[in-house]
N, C-alpha and C positions, 0 to 999 in steps of 0.2 A: 503495498500499499504505499511506504513511506516513496517508495523508485516514483511509483505511478507518480503521487504528488509532487517530486521533485521532476519528472518529466510532463508535466502539465502547465506546472508554473515559470517554465523553461523561455526565452524572449520571443524563440523558434516554433515555439509549441504549432501554432497554427501555418504556419510554411502547408505543410502537406494535411488538408483539412481531409481528406478519406481515413490518413494516417491515428489523423486529432482523435477521428469521433472513434475508432475501435479502442483507443487505449483506453476516451471516456466510457468506452461500454462494459470495459474491463473492468476501472475503477468502480464501476458500479454493481454491479458484480459480486466482486471483493468487499463491498460495504452493507452489502443485502445480509453476507456471510458474518462476515464478522458480526456486525447486529444482532441479526440471530444467534449466533456463539455465547456474546452480551448478556443476550434476557434470559437464556437456558444458566449461566453461570448467577444471575443475579437470582434465578428462581429456587437454582439449589443452595442460597444463602440462606435462600426467607424459612428455605427448609428446616437448614438444621437448625437452624436457631428454635422453631417451633417447637422442634425434638425435643430438645434442651427444656424450652418452657415448660414444655408438658411433664418429659418427667420429672424437673425438682416439683413443677404443684402436683404433682399425677394426677393430672386430667386428661380424659379418658376422650372428655368430648376435641378438645386438639391435640390432641392421640389422631384422631377417626378423622379430624380437617385434611392430618398430613400423609394419613391414605389418599382423599382425594388429589392434593397439591402433586404429591409423587402421581400418579394416574394421565395429570395435564402436565409434566415434566418427560414422561416416558413421549408420552402422543409427542412432545414439544421435540425429542430425540430425534425420535422417528421421524422425523418431517423433514428434520435438518439434515441428516441424515441420505434422506432420501430424494433433496435437493443438488447434494455433491454428490450426488451419483450421474447426476444429467450433467457431466461435467463434458461432452466429447464437443468437439468438431464443431461441429454442426447443431447441438443442442435443443441451444434457446435459439436456431430460427423454425421459421414457418414450415414448411414441407404440401409437397404433391403429392394426394392418396388416388394406385390406381384399386380400381375393383374388376377383376374380371369370372367370369362361369368358365369351370372347367368341359367337359365331358359329361354328355347327358341331356343333350337342348334345352327345352322347357323347365325340367326340374331345375335345372343349375343356374339357370339365368335368371329365373325367379329368386334363385336362393341368393345371386349375386345380387340382387334387390332390398333382399329382406337385410346383407350387411351393409351396404353401402346404406339403408334407413339409419343402420344402429350407429355407425361411424361418425354419420352426420349428427345424429342426438347425442350422441358422447359429445361431442366438437360442440356443442352446445348448450353442453350442460359445461363444460371449460370456461365456457364463454368467450371461444376461437371463431373467427367470423370467415367463414366458408364459401368458396364460389364453385362452381360449379361448371369446370372449364372443357368438359369434352361429355356427351354421352348417346353410348347407343344401344335405342330401345330393342329387347327381344324381341320373338318371334310373336311369343304369343303371352310372354306376361314377362316381369323382369328387365334385364339390360344383361346386352353382347358386352359393353363395356365401356365405364365409365373411369374419368376423372376430376380430382377437387382439390381445390388449395384449398389450404389452412393459414390463414396468421391469427396468431399469436406468442406470449411467448413460450419456452422450451414444448410447441408443442410438435416438432418433429423427435423429441427427446424422449414423450411420453406414446406418438403413435407410430412407433418406430417396431412395438412391442405388439405391435397388430400383424405385419410381415411374416405371412406365410399362408398355410391353405387352408383354410376352415369347410371341417366335415359336417353336415346334416343330416340328419334321420328322422323321417317321420314319414305321417300316414301320408301320398301324394295327394293334394287336389285335383292334378291335371289326372287321374287314373281312375276309371269308372271301375276298375273293381276295385279299391282303395286301398292299394299294395300299398309294403311297407317303401320306402326309397331313401337309396344313399345318394346324395349330390356331394358335390365341394367346389370352393371356390377360392380364386388368392385375390390376396389385397399386396399389394407390393407400395414401400415408403418411401418418399425419394428426401434429401432435405431441400430448402430452398437456399441456393448459394447466392448473396449480395456481389454484386462490381465489384468492391470494395476487395473484395476476396481473392479474385482474380489479378494477382501484381504481376503484370507483360515487362517483362525487362529484355534490351533487347543488346546482344554483345557488338564490338564492330566489326569483330571479327569470321560474325556468322554475315558480314554485308558485304555484298559486291557493289558497287556504286559506279554510275556508268554516264559521261554526259555526252552530250551530241548537239547540234543542230535543229533547231524547231523546225518543222513543215508545216506549222499553222500559221493560218495570219497573223497578224501582230507590228506590223511596221517592221525597220529594216533593224533595228538590234536585236530584236527575236528571229529572228530569220540568220540574221549575221553572225550569229555569237553560240560558242557553245551552251547555251544557257540553261537545256531541256537534261532532267535529272531521273534517270533508271534507275533501283535499287531493288533488286533483288536479295530475299534472306537466301540463303543458299540450306538451309537445314532441313525447310518448308518448300522450296521454289516457287514463292508466293511473287509475283512478281510488279512493281508501282509505279508508275513512274508520272513524273509531272513537266510540262510545258507553257503549261500561261501565263507563268509570270516574266520579265524581262529580268530577272535578281535567279541568277543559280544556288542561292544561299532561299530562295524565297519558295524555289520551285520544288528543294530539296525540303527544305520542313513540312511543304503540303506533303509533298511522297510518303516520309517517312509517319504524316498523321493518318494516311493512307494503310501504310502499311500494319501500325500499333491497329487498327479499325480492323483489319483484316486475320491478328493477330487473335485477336479479340475473341471474333465468331469464332473463328478454328478453335481456341479453344474449350468455348461453353461446345460447341459440337466434340467435343472429345470428350466431355463433359458428359453431356447428353450419350456418346455412344459404350461409358463407360458401365452408366447406370441403365443401358441396354442387355449391356453385357451382365449385370450382377442380377435381371430379372428371366435372363435365358438361363443364368445356370442355379436359378433356382430348380426345387424337384417337382418333376410330372405333377400337376394337381389331381390325385387321386391316391387311394390307399398307400397306408405308410409314410406317406409324405404329409400327414395332416399336423397343426400346431395344438387345434383346440378341436373338439370335439363339442355337437350340441343336440342332446335326444331328444325329441318330441313325444315320440313312440316306441315302445312301448312303457318306458317311465320316460320321466324330467327329469334331466343333467344336465351341466354343460360341465364339462371335463377341461382344462388345460394340461393338454399333454408333457408340455414345456416343466412345469411347477406343479403338479399334481391336482392345483385347486382348484376344487367345485365350487357348483352350486346350485342350487336346487330350483332353482327359479327364473330359467330360458326367457320367460316370456319377460320378465324384469332386464336382465342382459341383452337382449333383442331391442331394449328402447331405450338402450346406451350406458348402460348402469357397469361398466367394463375397468371401475377402477380397483376390480379384485383381483383381477388376473393382470393387471398393468403392472401396480405396484409389486409385488413376488416376481415376475419376470425379471421386471428393472432392478430390484435390489438379490437375484441372485436364490430368491428365497429357490428349496427345493420338498416336494413330498412326497414317500414314498409309495403311492397308490400307485396299486394295477389298473392297466388303462384296459374299460370296456368295451366287452366284441366288439 
């Protein structure tokens, strides 16, 4: 904190606006974390005082109050510890969430629609803003694919716990014989990357700069001097040129701006490609690859297969009550419970 304060108070702090904003964000995060632990330390000190007073006076009522204070302290410590767990590079960011049905036609498309509603309701309960950016209707019900953005602090940190394959077992409303069906759908979660997080640096050794005589209109000086500039970025092969100005220096500056823009666009495309590769590396949307099972028949239960956490109220879970599964997963809790058939 002291190091950050020293950097913030430096005279040249705002010379790099994007970097300055990042430092201020880091300071805010640390300040909240320190403030939270200070509050817990004060609560612990108050409890110690109350215990001493209760023991000296033999006051059972005071000691009973201490039990309540201890419970509040325990919950506070757990909440702060959970916050500490969300310290990944992009955990504080917003994110994009995609929902896709597995094989199975209408059954899995309807299940994907149910999953989408569940996730949107969870975001609503957390107070996050959501915008559906892409949606394709299913053939008879549900959806073929959907993507939505989530804006809110720690949205990615929480929602990454929902990434994976979700399995539903129920009596099919689309089966005239009312038979039991098993459906699968997948959820992919990717962090939103801020522009300031992409730092484009170009080394002079990576550039080949050629000057030539402009072939366009612009007067005698433009056409008779080597003022045009062509810059080749050797590692990528990107070529940018400018011949609109009379000054070689101005043309070079303009060409460099174009090059930086193209390299930035390329970086975004590569990040999207890596995200697509990540999605492609996901297991098949089917048996044996699910992270959670939702059983509506012949009994009612939701079970997270990563942590063993169970709920006997699937309707409540499907209405967005996911914290009971999200927190244990992020905290690394594992309960040894056998998977259901």
